[in-house]
C-alpha positions in Angstrom: -7.6 -6.6 -27.1 -5.0 -7.8 -24.5 -5.9 -10.4 -21.9 -4.2 -9.6 -18.6 -3.9 -12.2 -15.8 -3.5 -10.4 -12.5 -2.2 -12.2 -9.4 -2.6 -10.2 -6.2 -2.7 -11.4 -2.6 -5.3 -8.7 -2.0 -8.1 -7.3 -4.2 -11.5 -5.7 -3.8 -13.7 -6.1 -1.8 -10.7 -6.3 0.6 -10.1 -2.9 2.0 -6.3 -2.3 1.9 -4.1 -0.1 -0.3 -2.8 -2.7 -2.7 -6.3 -4.1 -3.2 -7.6 -0.6 -4.1 -4.7 0.0 -6.5 -5.1 -3.3 -8.3 -8.9 -3.0 -8.4 -8.7 0.4 -10.0 -6.2 -0.8 -12.5 -8.3 -3.8 -13.5 -11.4 -1.6 -13.8 -9.6 1.0 -16.0 -8.1 -1.6 -18.3 -11.4 -3.3 -18.7 -13.1 0.0 -19.5 -10.5 0.5 -22.3 -11.5 -2.8 -23.9 -9.0 -5.2 -22.4 -9.9 -8.5 -20.8 -8.8 -8.9 -17.2 -8.8 -12.1 -15.1 -7.8 -11.8 -11.4 -6.6 -14.5 -9.0 -6.7 -13.3 -5.4 -7.8 -14.3 -1.9 -11.1 -14.0 0.0 -11.3 -10.7 1.9 -9.3 -11.0 5.1 -7.1 -7.9 5.6 -9.6 -5.3 6.5 -13.2 -6.4 6.0 -15.6 -3.8 4.6 -19.3 -4.9 4.6 -20.3 -2.1 2.3 -17.7 -3.2 -0.3 -18.5 -6.9 0.1 -22.2 -6.2 -0.4 -21.5 -4.3 -3.6 -19.3 -7.1 -5.0 -21.0 -10.4 -4.0 -18.8 -13.5 -4.0 -20.3 -16.9 -5.0 -18.9 -20.4 -4.5 -17.1 -22.3 -7.3 -15.4 -25.7 -7.3 -17.3 -26.7 -4.2 -16.1 -23.7 -2.3 -12.4 -24.3 -2.9 -12.5 -21.3 -5.2 -15.0 -18.5 -5.2 -15.9 -15.9 -7.9 -17.0 -12.3 -8.1 -17.0 -9.5 -10.7 -15.5 -6.1 -10.5 -16.5 -3.8 -13.4 -16.2 -6.5 -16.0 -13.1 -8.2 -14.6 -13.6 -11.8 -13.6 -12.2 -12.3 -10.0 -11.4 -15.7 -8.5 -10.9 -15.9 -4.8 -8.9 -18.6 -3.0 -9.4 -19.4 0.7 -7.6 -17.0 3.2 -6.5 -17.5 6.8 -6.9 -14.8 9.4 -3.9 -12.5 9.9 -4.5 -12.6 13.6 -2.9 -16.1 13.7 0.6 -14.7 13.5 3.5 -15.4 11.1 2.7 -19.1 10.7 -0.9 -18.4 9.8 0.4 -15.8 7.2 2.8 -18.2 5.6 0.2 -20.9 5.5 -2.2 -18.5 3.9 0.3 -17.6 1.2 0.9 -21.3 0.5 -2.9 -21.9 0.1 -3.2 -18.9 -2.2 -0.2 -20.0 -4.3 -1.5 -23.5 -4.7 -5.1 -22.7 -5.5 -4.3 -19.7 -7.8 -1.7 -21.9 -9.6 -4.3 -24.6 -10.3 -7.0 -22.0 -11.2 -4.5 -20.1 -13.4 -3.6 -23.3 -15.3 -7.2 -24.3 -15.9 -9.5 -21.3 -16.1 -8.1 -18.4 -18.3 -7.6 -18.8 -22.0 -5.1 -17.0 -24.3 -3.5 -14.9 -21.7 -1.1 -12.3 -23.1 0.6 -10.8 -20.1 0.7 -11.6 -16.4 1.0 -9.0 -13.7 1.9 -9.7 -10.0 2.4 -7.2 -7.2 4.6 -8.2 -4.4 4.8 -9.1 -1.5 5.0 -12.0 -1.2 8.2 -12.6 -3.2 7.0 -16.1 -4.1 4.2 -14.7 -6.2 6.9 -14.1 -8.9 7.5 -17.9 -9.0 3.8 -18.7 -9.5 3.7 -16.0 -12.2 6.7 -17.6 -14.0 5.0 -21.1 -13.9 1.8 -19.7 -15.3 3.8 -17.8 -17.9 5.2 -21.1 -19.1 1.7 -22.6 -19.4 0.3 -19.6 -21.3 3.5 -18.6 -23.1 3.1 -15.2 -21.7 5.6 -12.8 -20.1 5.0 -11.5 -16.6 5.4 -8.1 -14.9 6.7 -8.3 -11.3 5.4 -5.1 -9.6 7.6 -4.3 -6.5 5.5 -2.6 -3.9 8.0 -3.5 -1.2 11.6 -4.8 -1.6 11.6 -8.4 -0.3 13.6 -10.0 1.2 15.5 -6.8 1.9 12.9 -5.3 4.2 12.3 -8.5 6.2 16.1 -9.0 6.7 16.6 -5.3 7.6 13.8 -5.4 10.2 15.2 -8.6 11.7 11.9 -10.5 10.9 14.0 -13.2 9.1 17.2 -14.3 10.7 17.8 -17.8 9.6 20.8 -17.6 7.3 20.0 -20.6 5.0 16.5 -19.3 4.5 17.8 -15.8 3.8 20.2 -17.3 1.2 17.3 -19.2 -0.4 15.1 -16.0 -0.6 17.8 -14.0 -2.3 18.3 -16.8 -4.8 14.6 -16.8 -5.4 14.7 -13.0 -5.8 17.4 -13.2 -8.5 15.4 -15.9 -10.3 12.3 -13.7 -10.3 14.1 -10.7 -11.6 15.9 -12.7 -14.3 12.7 -14.3 -15.6 10.4 -11.3 -15.4 9.6 -9.5 -18.7 9.5 -6.3 -16.7 10.1 -5.3 -13.1 8.1 -2.2 -12.1 9.1 -0.2 -9.0 7.2 2.6 -7.2 10.2 4.9 -6.5 13.6 5.8 -7.9 15.5 4.7 -4.8 13.9 1.3 -5.2 14.9 1.2 -8.8 18.5 2.1 -7.9 18.6 -0.7 -5.4 17.4 -3.3 -7.8 19.8 -2.1 -10.5 22.5 -2.5 -7.9 21.6 -6.2 -7.8 22.7 -6.5 -11.4 19.2 -6.4 -13.0 19.4 -4.9 -16.6 18.3 -1.3 -16.7 15.9 -1.9 -19.6 14.0 -4.4 -17.5 13.4 -2.1 -14.5 10.7 0.5 -15.0 9.7 3.2 -12.5 6.0 3.5 -12.3 4.7 5.2 -9.1 1.5 4.4 -7.4 -1.4 6.7 -7.9 -4.5 8.1 -6.3 -8.0 8.7 -7.7 -8.1 12.5 -7.4 -11.8 12.5 -8.1 -12.4 10.1 -5.2 -10.1 11.7 -2.7 -10.7 15.5 -2.7 -10.3 18.5 -0.4 -13.1 18.4 2.2 -14.0 20.4 5.3 -12.2 19.6 8.5 -15.6 20.0 10.2 -17.3 16.8 9.1 -19.2 13.8 10.5 -16.0 11.9 11.4 -14.3 14.8 13.2 -17.5 15.7 15.1 -18.0 12.1 16.1 -14.6 12.1 17.8 -14.7 15.7 19.0 -11.7 16.9 17.0 -13.3 19.3 14.6 -11.7 22.3 16.4 -8.4 20.6 17.4 -5.0 20.4 15.6 -5.0 16.7 14.7 -1.9 14.5 14.2 -3.2 11.2 12.8 -1.8 7.9 11.6 -4.2 5.6 9.7 -3.1 2.3 8.4 -1.3 -0.9 9.2 0.4 -1.0 12.6 3.3 -3.3 11.8 7.0 -3.7 12.2 7.8 -1.6 9.2 6.3 1.4 10.9 7.8 3.3 13.9 5.4 4.4 16.7 7.9 5.0 19.6 8.5 8.6 18.5 4.7 9.2 18.1 4.0 8.0 21.6 6.9 10.0 23.0 5.7 13.2 21.2 2.2 12.7 22.6 3.7 12.4 26.1 5.7 15.6 25.6 2.7 17.5 24.3 0.1 16.0 26.6 -0.6 19.3 28.3 -0.5 21.4 25.2 -4.1 22.6 24.5 -5.8 21.9 21.2 -3.3 19.2 19.9 -4.8 15.8 19.6 -3.2 12.5 18.4 -5.1 9.8 16.6 -4.1 6.2 15.7 -6.4 4.3 13.4 -5.8 0.7 12.2 -4.7 -2.7 13.2 -1.6 -4.9 13.0 0.9 -6.8 15.1 2.0 -3.7 16.9 -1.5 -2.5 17.9 -1.6 -4.2 21.3 1.8 -2.7 22.2 0.6 0.8 21.1 -2.6 0.5 23.1 -0.6 -0.6 26.2 1.7 2.4 25.8 -1.2 4.8 25.5 -3.0 3.4 28.5 0.2 3.0 30.5 1.1 6.7 30.0 -2.5 7.7 30.6 -2.5 9.7 27.3 -5.9 11.4 27.2 -4.7 13.4 24.2 -4.5 10.2 22.1 -7.5 8.5 20.4 -7.0 4.9 19.2 -9.5 3.4 16.7 -9.8 0.2 14.7 -9.7 0.2 10.9 -12.5 2.3 9.5 -14.7 1.5 6.5 -13.2 2.8 3.2 -15.9 5.3 2.6 -14.7 7.2 5.7 -11.2 7.6 4.4 -11.7 11.0 2.8 -13.3 12.3 6.0 -10.4 10.9 8.1 -7.9 12.7 6.0 -10.0 15.9 6.0 -10.2 15.8 9.8 -6.4 15.6 10.0 -3.9 18.5 10.0 -0.7 16.4 10.0 -0.9 12.9 8.5 1.8 10.8 10.2 3.8 8.5 7.8 6.3 6.6 9.9 8.8 4.3 8.4 11.3 2.2 10.4 14.8 3.3 9.5 15.4 0.0 7.6 12.1 0.1 5.8 12.3 3.6 4.4 14.7 2.5 1.7 12.5 -0.4 0.7 9.0 1.0 0.5 6.9 4.1 -0.3 3.5 3.9 1.3 0.7 4.7 -1.2 -1.2 6.6 1.6 1.2 9.5 0.9 -0.6 10.1 -2.4 -4.0 10.0 -0.7 -2.8 12.5 1.9 -1.7 14.9 -0.9 -4.9 14.4 -2.8 -6.9 15.4 0.3 -5.0 18.7 0.5 -3.5 17.8 3.8 0.1 17.8 5.0 2.3 14.7 5.5 4.4 14.4 8.6 7.0 11.8 7.5 9.4 10.0 9.9 12.1 8.8 7.5 15.7 9.3 6.4 16.7 12.0 3.9 17.6 9.4 1.2 14.3 7.6 1.2 11.6 7.7 -1.6 9.2 9.5 0.6 11.8 12.2 1.4 12.3 12.7 -2.3 8.6 13.0 -2.8 8.1 15.5 0.0 11.0 17.7 -1.2 9.7 17.7 -4.8 6.1 18.5 -3.9 6.6 20.8 -0.9 3.8 18.8 0.6 5.0 18.0 4.1 7.4 17.9 7.0 10.3 15.4 7.1 11.6 14.4 10.5 14.7 12.1 11.1 13.7 9.0 13.1 15.0 8.3 16.6 13.8 11.3 18.6 10.3 12.0 20.1 11.6 15.4 21.2 12.4 16.3 17.6 9.0 15.1 16.4 7.2 16.9 19.2 9.0 20.2 18.3 8.0 19.9 14.6 4.3 19.2 15.6 4.3 22.2 18.0 5.9 24.5 15.3 3.2 23.4 12.8 0.3 23.9 15.3 1.5 27.5 15.8 1.6 28.2 12.1 -1.6 26.6 10.6 -1.3 28.9 7.5 2.0 27.3 6.5 0.5 23.8 7.1 -2.4 24.6 4.9 -0.1 25.9 2.2 1.8 22.7 2.2 -1.4 20.8 1.8 -2.4 22.9 -1.2 1.0 22.3 -2.8 0.6 18.5 -2.3 -2.9 18.5 -3.9 -1.6 20.4 -7.0 1.5 18.1 -7.3 -0.5 14.9 -7.1 -3.1 16.0 -9.6 -0.3 16.9 -12.1 1.9 13.9 -11.5 0.1 11.0 -9.8 -3.5 10.9 -10.9 -5.1 7.6 -11.6 -5.5 8.0 -15.4 -2.0 9.2 -15.9 -0.3 6.3 -14.1 -2.6 3.5 -15.4 -1.7 4.8 -18.9 2.0 3.9 -18.0 1.0 0.4 -17.0 -1.1 0.0 -20.2 2.0 1.0 -22.3 4.2 -1.6 -20.5 1.5 -4.3 -21.0 1.0 -3.5 -24.6 4.8 -3.5 -25.2 5.2 -7.0 -23.6 2.1 -8.4 -25.4 3.5 -7.4 -28.8 1.6 -6.1 -31.8 0.2 -9.5 -32.7 -1.4 -9.9 -29.3 -2.7 -6.4 -28.6 
């Protein structure tokens, strides 16, 4: 039996993609007989009362740390600050998480064999290294997004000394990690270009639970609640941040505002949400529905209600990330509408699977033309959705990908610690 220590900024009952992925991995490894201990934060990204009721959290250490259980995995939660406080609040939240999880990781788990830490933040790799020294255990640095590359490319970080420091930290993390796992081949190529040995960098994509996300009817309780059960729906659901691009979406909605039976939906929250709402209201776009984050149990119905699921990536972000929502779109049998460059990971995935439409960023006219073409040929759109479902079942199902992680963990643990 291997004891895995998992450090993750988000974890169930938080309702965000990385939390779901890490929760499913922990549950599956536990069911296979491994021991899993998790260090994470209190729910703060997208609160889900149903999930929190199913996974009650109780105080520990006078409330400095709290504890829950997920399918046999012991989960320790550090305090979390609200994301609505801006960049400073986010950085302070990361600092609190690092400090409390470091102390908890030093004192609580015993005989840890392997440590796994998904990024961001980049600094989680440093905490993993410190805990690895204490437990004499190697760590796996799981790159969900390439930091600091993505922050520098988007202009979020401009201070040159700080950028230099972050790249030095990145090199340190890569050089000390037992394995670096990446979710796309373009990301692997970029890390190899930084001089990281090829044997260290392993491509393991994200996954989807194809028994949880299935093909459902477009006419369902969610679509009827918002009056779109008979409409051609173009929908974005997720974080509304700087790494996404919504200018083309709004522009396409303006162009197609008088086209019957085409509706646009925006579901989620983030730093760009207020700007998006202002654009929708300022342009008096009656063909656009804007909703807050929805409970996770509605996710399958949201995808089912959608004809084209919009996946926008800012030009600089496309090379550094591959949103896991793409796999959920494919599992739902729906078609992805990706706004990204041809050399991105998502472009590779769409070409391989035949599951969607790829549009170059920078033009609302181009996006509107593709949406109109799709709305006029629903049979072709449905065929792309079916191709995506078949492809994801064959290549990105939950059991298949967790098996790959289990192999890497076992390899690092060594025969004497398995």
